N, CA, C and O atoms as CSV, one atom per row, in Angstrom:
chain,resi,resn,atom,element,x,y,z
A,1,UNK,N,N,-15.614,-17.026,17.130
A,1,UNK,CA,C,-14.792,-16.258,16.928
A,1,UNK,C,C,-15.106,-15.276,18.151
A,1,UNK,O,O,-16.070,-14.515,18.233
A,2,UNK,N,N,-13.953,-15.483,19.200
A,2,UNK,CA,C,-13.931,-14.235,19.940
A,2,UNK,C,C,-14.204,-12.759,20.234
A,2,UNK,O,O,-13.554,-12.135,19.395
A,3,UNK,N,N,-14.821,-11.956,20.984
A,3,UNK,CA,C,-14.999,-10.731,20.878
A,3,UNK,C,C,-13.321,-10.079,21.058
A,3,UNK,O,O,-12.396,-10.616,21.666
A,4,UNK,N,N,-13.309,-8.862,20.369
A,4,UNK,CA,C,-11.838,-8.355,21.464
A,4,UNK,C,C,-12.984,-7.022,21.343
A,4,UNK,O,O,-14.117,-6.690,20.993
A,5,UNK,N,N,-11.585,-6.545,21.982
A,5,UNK,CA,C,-11.085,-5.388,22.059
A,5,UNK,C,C,-10.570,-4.571,21.601
A,5,UNK,O,O,-9.351,-4.495,21.759
A,6,UNK,N,N,-11.293,-3.548,20.794
A,6,UNK,CA,C,-10.812,-2.337,19.650
A,6,UNK,C,C,-10.085,-1.244,19.883
A,6,UNK,O,O,-9.324,-0.719,19.070
A,7,UNK,N,N,-10.461,-0.618,21.799
A,7,UNK,CA,C,-10.199,0.109,21.862
A,7,UNK,C,C,-8.719,0.616,21.958
A,7,UNK,O,O,-8.414,1.809,21.973
A,8,UNK,N,N,-7.593,-0.717,22.040
A,8,UNK,CA,C,-6.007,-0.165,21.655
A,8,UNK,C,C,-5.568,0.521,20.082
A,8,UNK,O,O,-4.413,0.793,19.754
A,9,UNK,N,N,-7.093,0.762,19.023
A,9,UNK,CA,C,-6.652,0.815,18.740
A,9,UNK,C,C,-6.071,2.163,18.100
A,9,UNK,O,O,-6.444,2.461,19.235
A,10,UNK,N,N,-5.475,3.427,17.368
A,10,UNK,CA,C,-5.078,4.512,17.786
A,10,UNK,C,C,-4.524,4.704,16.602
A,10,UNK,O,O,-3.683,3.897,16.207
A,11,UNK,N,N,-4.805,5.542,16.007
A,11,UNK,CA,C,-4.452,7.039,14.999
A,11,UNK,C,C,-2.915,6.672,14.833
A,11,UNK,O,O,-1.916,6.584,15.547
A,12,UNK,N,N,-3.146,6.563,13.964
A,12,UNK,CA,C,-1.604,6.070,12.880
A,12,UNK,C,C,-0.981,5.115,12.887
A,12,UNK,O,O,0.122,5.113,12.340
A,13,UNK,N,N,-1.513,3.923,13.547
A,13,UNK,CA,C,-0.692,2.829,13.938
A,13,UNK,C,C,-0.889,1.921,12.659
A,13,UNK,O,O,-1.999,1.723,12.165
A,14,UNK,N,N,0.396,1.334,12.120
A,14,UNK,CA,C,0.839,0.673,10.558
A,14,UNK,C,C,-0.186,-0.425,10.813
A,14,UNK,O,O,-0.409,-0.587,12.013
A,15,UNK,N,N,-0.981,-1.352,9.852
A,15,UNK,CA,C,-1.859,-1.965,10.311
A,15,UNK,C,C,-0.936,-3.360,9.319
A,15,UNK,O,O,-0.531,-2.828,8.285
A,16,UNK,N,N,-0.813,-3.814,9.329
A,16,UNK,CA,C,0.193,-5.297,8.068
A,16,UNK,C,C,-0.600,-6.755,8.062
A,16,UNK,O,O,-0.889,-7.302,9.126
A,17,UNK,N,N,-0.801,-7.112,7.273
A,17,UNK,CA,C,-1.279,-8.652,7.077
A,17,UNK,C,C,-0.838,-9.705,7.887
A,17,UNK,O,O,0.160,-9.603,8.601
A,18,UNK,N,N,-1.415,-10.548,7.825
A,18,UNK,CA,C,-0.921,-12.349,8.924
A,18,UNK,C,C,0.552,-12.358,8.358
A,18,UNK,O,O,1.310,-12.778,9.233
A,19,UNK,N,N,1.135,-12.075,7.329
A,19,UNK,CA,C,1.820,-12.281,6.123
A,19,UNK,C,C,3.042,-10.640,6.506
A,19,UNK,O,O,3.704,-9.847,5.837
A,20,UNK,N,N,2.910,-10.744,7.129
A,20,UNK,CA,C,3.878,-8.777,7.717
A,20,UNK,C,C,3.545,-7.836,6.657
A,20,UNK,O,O,3.807,-6.645,6.823
A,21,UNK,N,N,3.185,-8.104,5.954
A,21,UNK,CA,C,2.810,-7.369,4.774
A,21,UNK,C,C,1.910,-5.476,5.212
A,21,UNK,O,O,0.939,-5.237,5.930
A,22,UNK,N,N,2.877,-4.444,4.325
A,22,UNK,CA,C,2.505,-3.687,5.133
A,22,UNK,C,C,0.882,-2.822,4.643
A,22,UNK,O,O,1.033,-2.061,3.688
A,23,UNK,N,N,-0.341,-2.886,5.125
A,23,UNK,CA,C,-1.119,-3.188,4.389
A,23,UNK,C,C,-1.553,-1.972,3.987
A,23,UNK,O,O,-2.033,-1.786,2.869
A,24,UNK,N,N,-1.294,-0.276,5.638
A,24,UNK,CA,C,-1.801,0.807,5.610
A,24,UNK,C,C,-1.840,1.637,7.132
A,24,UNK,O,O,-1.294,0.912,7.964
A,25,UNK,N,N,-2.283,2.836,7.704
A,25,UNK,CA,C,-2.459,3.097,8.550
A,25,UNK,C,C,-3.485,3.751,9.232
A,25,UNK,O,O,-3.963,4.783,8.760
A,26,UNK,N,N,-3.876,3.287,10.264
A,26,UNK,CA,C,-5.165,3.387,10.835
A,26,UNK,C,C,-5.301,5.007,10.748
A,26,UNK,O,O,-4.237,5.558,11.031
A,27,UNK,N,N,-6.285,5.832,10.448
A,27,UNK,CA,C,-6.918,6.696,10.215
A,27,UNK,C,C,-7.666,7.208,11.846
A,27,UNK,O,O,-7.533,8.219,12.536
A,28,UNK,N,N,-8.436,6.007,11.985
A,28,UNK,CA,C,-9.657,6.109,13.351
A,28,UNK,C,C,-9.587,4.651,12.998
A,28,UNK,O,O,-9.073,3.941,12.133
A,29,UNK,N,N,-10.784,4.463,14.695
A,29,UNK,CA,C,-11.431,3.228,14.299
A,29,UNK,C,C,-13.385,3.907,14.402
A,29,UNK,O,O,-13.846,4.525,15.361
A,30,UNK,N,N,-14.068,3.567,13.257
A,30,UNK,CA,C,-15.055,4.168,13.234
A,30,UNK,C,C,-15.897,2.505,13.569
A,30,UNK,O,O,-15.714,1.450,12.962
A,31,UNK,N,N,-16.898,2.800,14.824
A,31,UNK,CA,C,-17.856,0.834,14.634
A,31,UNK,C,C,-17.101,-0.126,14.735
A,31,UNK,O,O,-16.390,-0.328,15.719
A,32,UNK,N,N,-17.140,-0.633,14.027
A,32,UNK,CA,C,-16.280,-2.422,14.048
A,32,UNK,C,C,-16.008,-2.592,12.378
A,32,UNK,O,O,-16.206,-3.553,11.635
A,33,UNK,N,N,-15.421,-1.117,12.098
A,33,UNK,CA,C,-14.375,-0.789,10.903
A,33,UNK,C,C,-13.482,-0.058,11.630
A,33,UNK,O,O,-13.673,0.626,12.636
A,34,UNK,N,N,-12.059,-0.372,10.751
A,34,UNK,CA,C,-10.411,0.770,11.032
A,34,UNK,C,C,-10.794,1.732,9.343
A,34,UNK,O,O,-10.749,1.410,8.156
A,35,UNK,N,N,-11.052,2.637,9.885
A,35,UNK,CA,C,-10.777,4.005,8.763
A,35,UNK,C,C,-8.921,3.447,8.421
A,35,UNK,O,O,-8.108,3.154,9.297
A,36,UNK,N,N,-8.680,3.442,6.948
A,36,UNK,CA,C,-7.701,3.788,7.467
A,36,UNK,C,C,-7.339,5.354,6.478
A,36,UNK,O,O,-8.247,6.062,6.042
A,37,UNK,N,N,-5.586,5.710,6.236
A,37,UNK,CA,C,-5.342,7.049,5.937
A,37,UNK,C,C,-5.196,7.155,4.693
A,37,UNK,O,O,-4.092,6.783,4.296
A,38,UNK,N,N,-5.973,7.565,3.844
A,38,UNK,CA,C,-5.434,8.003,2.377
A,38,UNK,C,C,-4.633,8.411,2.217
A,38,UNK,O,O,-4.680,9.143,1.228
A,39,UNK,N,N,-3.435,8.364,2.845
A,39,UNK,CA,C,-2.214,8.532,2.349
A,39,UNK,C,C,-1.351,6.740,1.845
A,39,UNK,O,O,-0.236,6.492,1.388
A,40,UNK,N,N,-2.321,5.998,2.153
A,40,UNK,CA,C,-1.864,5.128,1.912
A,40,UNK,C,C,-2.939,4.076,0.392
A,40,UNK,O,O,-2.828,3.077,-0.319
A,41,UNK,N,N,-3.607,4.883,0.590
A,41,UNK,CA,C,-4.286,4.994,-0.712
A,41,UNK,C,C,-4.478,5.354,-2.481
A,41,UNK,O,O,-5.377,6.041,-2.965
A,42,UNK,N,N,-3.536,4.780,-3.109
A,42,UNK,CA,C,-2.669,4.924,-4.336
A,42,UNK,C,C,-4.231,5.979,-4.897
A,42,UNK,O,O,-5.306,5.998,-4.298
A,43,UNK,N,N,-3.750,7.070,-6.700
A,43,UNK,CA,C,-4.900,7.071,-7.117
A,43,UNK,C,C,-5.656,5.959,-7.905
A,43,UNK,O,O,-5.515,4.736,-7.915
A,44,UNK,N,N,-6.170,6.468,-8.303
A,44,UNK,CA,C,-7.273,4.912,-9.095
A,44,UNK,C,C,-6.459,5.618,-10.683
A,44,UNK,O,O,-6.031,6.752,-10.895
A,45,UNK,N,N,-6.511,4.096,-11.793
A,45,UNK,CA,C,-6.501,4.083,-12.505
A,45,UNK,C,C,-7.293,5.382,-13.349
A,45,UNK,O,O,-6.901,5.830,-14.427
A,46,UNK,N,N,-8.179,5.737,-12.788
A,46,UNK,CA,C,-8.774,7.101,-13.645
A,46,UNK,C,C,-8.156,8.357,-13.476
A,46,UNK,O,O,-8.392,9.276,-14.260
A,47,UNK,N,N,-7.647,8.437,-12.847
A,47,UNK,CA,C,-6.583,9.631,-12.139
A,47,UNK,C,C,-7.237,10.876,-11.147
A,47,UNK,O,O,-6.860,12.047,-11.160
A,48,UNK,N,N,-8.444,10.228,-10.186
A,48,UNK,CA,C,-9.064,10.592,-9.591
A,48,UNK,C,C,-8.207,10.138,-8.172
A,48,UNK,O,O,-7.681,9.027,-8.107
A,49,UNK,N,N,-8.113,11.317,-6.826
A,49,UNK,CA,C,-7.783,11.128,-5.763
A,49,UNK,C,C,-7.336,9.795,-5.467
A,49,UNK,O,O,-7.388,8.923,-6.334
A,50,UNK,N,N,-6.653,9.438,-3.650
A,50,UNK,CA,C,-7.197,8.708,-3.000
A,50,UNK,C,C,-7.997,8.915,-2.550
A,50,UNK,O,O,-8.436,10.060,-2.450
A,51,UNK,N,N,-8.855,7.290,-1.801
A,51,UNK,CA,C,-9.786,8.145,-0.750
A,51,UNK,C,C,-9.117,7.461,0.294
A,51,UNK,O,O,-7.897,7.419,0.446
A,52,UNK,N,N,-10.363,6.686,1.322
A,52,UNK,CA,C,-10.506,6.160,2.719
A,52,UNK,C,C,-10.675,4.537,2.551
A,52,UNK,O,O,-11.756,4.204,2.064
A,53,UNK,N,N,-10.090,3.855,2.763
A,53,UNK,CA,C,-10.557,2.892,2.526
A,53,UNK,C,C,-10.610,2.033,4.932
A,53,UNK,O,O,-9.935,2.210,5.946
A,54,UNK,N,N,-11.938,1.155,4.501
A,54,UNK,CA,C,-12.264,0.372,5.730
A,54,UNK,C,C,-11.813,-0.805,5.474
A,54,UNK,O,O,-11.900,-1.249,4.329
A,55,UNK,N,N,-11.216,-1.570,6.541
A,55,UNK,CA,C,-11.403,-2.639,6.832
A,55,UNK,C,C,-12.367,-2.936,7.848
A,55,UNK,O,O,-12.842,-1.938,8.390
A,56,UNK,N,N,-12.947,-4.497,8.407
A,56,UNK,CA,C,-13.586,-5.222,9.174
A,56,UNK,C,C,-12.696,-4.975,10.430
A,56,UNK,O,O,-11.517,-5.292,10.271
A,57,UNK,N,N,-13.076,-4.411,11.789
A,57,UNK,CA,C,-12.134,-4.306,12.532
A,57,UNK,C,C,-12.679,-5.624,13.078
A,57,UNK,O,O,-12.689,-5.532,14.306
A,58,UNK,N,N,-13.298,-7.236,12.534
A,58,UNK,CA,C,-12.838,-9.111,12.675
A,58,UNK,C,C,-11.733,-9.137,12.121
A,58,UNK,O,O,-11.096,-10.190,12.139
A,59,UNK,N,N,-11.511,-8.643,11.847
A,59,UNK,CA,C,-10.077,-9.106,10.769
A,59,UNK,C,C,-8.469,-9.007,11.774
A,59,UNK,O,O,-7.419,-9.638,11.654
A,60,UNK,N,N,-8.869,-7.978,12.700
A,60,UNK,CA,C,-8.167,-8.017,13.705
A,60,UNK,C,C,-7.026,-9.364,14.151
A,60,UNK,O,O,-7.024,-8.823,15.257
A,61,UNK,N,N,-6.392,-10.177,14.266
A,61,UNK,CA,C,-5.700,-10.863,15.287
A,61,UNK,C,C,-5.051,-10.191,16.535
A,61,UNK,O,O,-5.558,-10.405,17.636
A,62,UNK,N,N,-4.034,-9.448,16.429
A,62,UNK,CA,C,-3.271,-8.790,17.760
A,62,UNK,C,C,-3.117,-7.301,17.478
A,62,UNK,O,O,-3.229,-6.822,16.350
A,63,UNK,N,N,-2.888,-6.698,18.432
A,63,UNK,CA,C,-2.069,-5.308,18.316
A,63,UNK,C,C,-0.978,-5.194,19.475
A,63,UNK,O,O,-1.016,-5.244,20.704
A,64,UNK,N,N,0.155,-4.992,18.368
A,64,UNK,CA,C,1.403,-5.243,18.998
A,64,UNK,C,C,1.951,-4.294,19.298
A,64,UNK,O,O,2.862,-4.423,18.481
A,65,UNK,N,N,2.278,-3.060,19.991
A,65,UNK,CA,C,2.954,-2.065,19.998
A,65,UNK,C,C,2.361,-1.076,19.229
A,65,UNK,O,O,1.166,-0.915,19.479
A,66,UNK,N,N,2.887,-0.284,18.269
A,66,UNK,CA,C,2.342,0.429,16.856
A,66,UNK,C,C,1.829,-0.742,15.847
A,66,UNK,O,O,2.425,-0.798,14.772
A,67,UNK,N,N,0.932,-1.552,16.046
A,67,UNK,CA,C,1.266,-2.335,15.008
A,67,UNK,C,C,-0.124,-2.563,15.209
A,67,UNK,O,O,-0.729,-2.257,16.237
A,68,UNK,N,N,-0.582,-3.066,14.279
A,68,UNK,CA,C,-2.209,-3.653,14.305
A,68,UNK,C,C,-2.186,-4.709,13.321
A,68,UNK,O,O,-2.190,-4.578,12.097
A,69,UNK,N,N,-2.162,-5.737,13.979
A,69,UNK,CA,C,-1.744,-7.406,12.996
A,69,UNK,C,C,-3.464,-8.599,11.878
A,69,UNK,O,O,-4.367,-9.413,11.688
A,70,UNK,N,N,-2.888,-7.949,11.727
A,70,UNK,CA,C,-4.686,-8.808,10.453
A,70,UNK,C,C,-4.140,-10.351,10.533
A,70,UNK,O,O,-3.025,-10.854,10.675
A,71,UNK,N,N,-5.473,-10.858,10.372
A,71,UNK,CA,C,-5.680,-12.830,11.111
A,71,UNK,C,C,-5.381,-12.905,8.762
A,71,UNK,O,O,-4.766,-13.794,8.174
A,72,UNK,N,N,-5.883,-12.011,8.280
A,72,UNK,CA,C,-5.885,-12.366,7.155
A,72,UNK,C,C,-4.372,-11.934,6.461
A,72,UNK,O,O,-3.355,-11.468,6.974
A,73,UNK,N,N,-4.721,-12.320,5.020
A,73,UNK,CA,C,-3.216,-11.211,4.833
A,73,UNK,C,C,-3.322,-10.480,4.083
A,73,UNK,O,O,-4.465,-10.228,3.703
A,74,UNK,N,N,-2.060,-9.695,3.424
A,74,UNK,CA,C,-2.212,-8.390,3.128
A,74,UNK,C,C,-3.394,-8.219,2.083
A,74,UNK,O,O,-4.388,-7.496,2.147
A,75,UNK,N,N,-2.899,-9.278,0.910
A,75,UNK,CA,C,-3.934,-9.095,-0.482
A,75,UNK,C,C,-5.321,-9.372,-0.029
A,75,UNK,O,O,-6.314,-8.857,-0.543
A,76,UNK,N,N,-5.343,-10.634,1.457
A,76,UNK,CA,C,-6.673,-11.230,1.035
A,76,UNK,C,C,-7.394,-9.878,1.762
A,76,UNK,O,O,-8.419,-9.478,1.209
A,77,UNK,N,N,-6.870,-9.057,3.115
A,77,UNK,CA,C,-7.998,-7.916,3.439
A,77,UNK,C,C,-7.749,-6.925,1.938
A,77,UNK,O,O,-8.861,-6.692,1.464
A,78,UNK,N,N,-7.248,-6.643,1.557
A,78,UNK,CA,C,-7.101,-5.103,0.466
A,78,UNK,C,C,-8.577,-5.933,-0.545
A,78,UNK,O,O,-9.528,-5.216,-0.857
A,79,UNK,N,N,-8.564,-7.422,-0.942
A,79,UNK,CA,C,-9.912,-7.291,-0.682
A,79,UNK,C,C,-11.123,-6.993,-0.785
A,79,UNK,O,O,-11.832,-6.692,-1.745
A,80,UNK,N,N,-11.356,-7.138,0.638
A,80,UNK,CA,C,-12.338,-6.454,1.713
A,80,UNK,C,C,-12.154,-5.316,1.965
A,80,UNK,O,O,-12.764,-4.781,2.890
A,81,UNK,N,N,-11.202,-4.603,1.152
A,81,UNK,CA,C,-11.896,-2.678,0.969
A,81,UNK,C,C,-13.264,-2.383,1.220
A,81,UNK,O,O,-13.941,-3.393,1.025
A,82,UNK,N,N,-13.818,-1.581,1.510
A,82,UNK,CA,C,-14.739,-1.078,1.472
A,82,UNK,C,C,-14.233,0.413,1.520
A,82,UNK,O,O,-13.750,0.804,2.583
A,83,UNK,N,N,-14.327,1.501,0.170
A,83,UNK,CA,C,-14.518,3.047,0.450
A,83,UNK,C,C,-15.399,3.902,0.654
A,83,UNK,O,O,-16.604,3.659,0.588
A,84,UNK,N,N,-14.887,5.040,0.935
A,84,UNK,CA,C,-15.449,6.269,0.937
A,84,UNK,C,C,-15.825,6.636,0.011
A,84,UNK,O,O,-15.034,6.174,-0.810
A,85,UNK,N,N,-16.965,7.526,-0.811
A,85,UNK,CA,C,-16.573,8.513,-1.457
A,85,UNK,C,C,-16.657,9.506,-1.176
A,85,UNK,O,O,-16.225,10.394,-1.911
């Protein structure tokens, strides 16, 4: 896998899976992870509020305009979410 320059990933960009399904919105780049906005995270079943999710920046296939396209489908990428406390 080739190394990608993630410097063109900016706040408020849309994140979509390889299938074109919206996954979230970029909050900011945090090392080799993309921190996603809380606004895209639903409240959990136990009633707790939304949380920031992180996805590995290595999943980025391309950045086109204001959209970050992943190499995985939205459902597969969601399975890789890490949450912040």
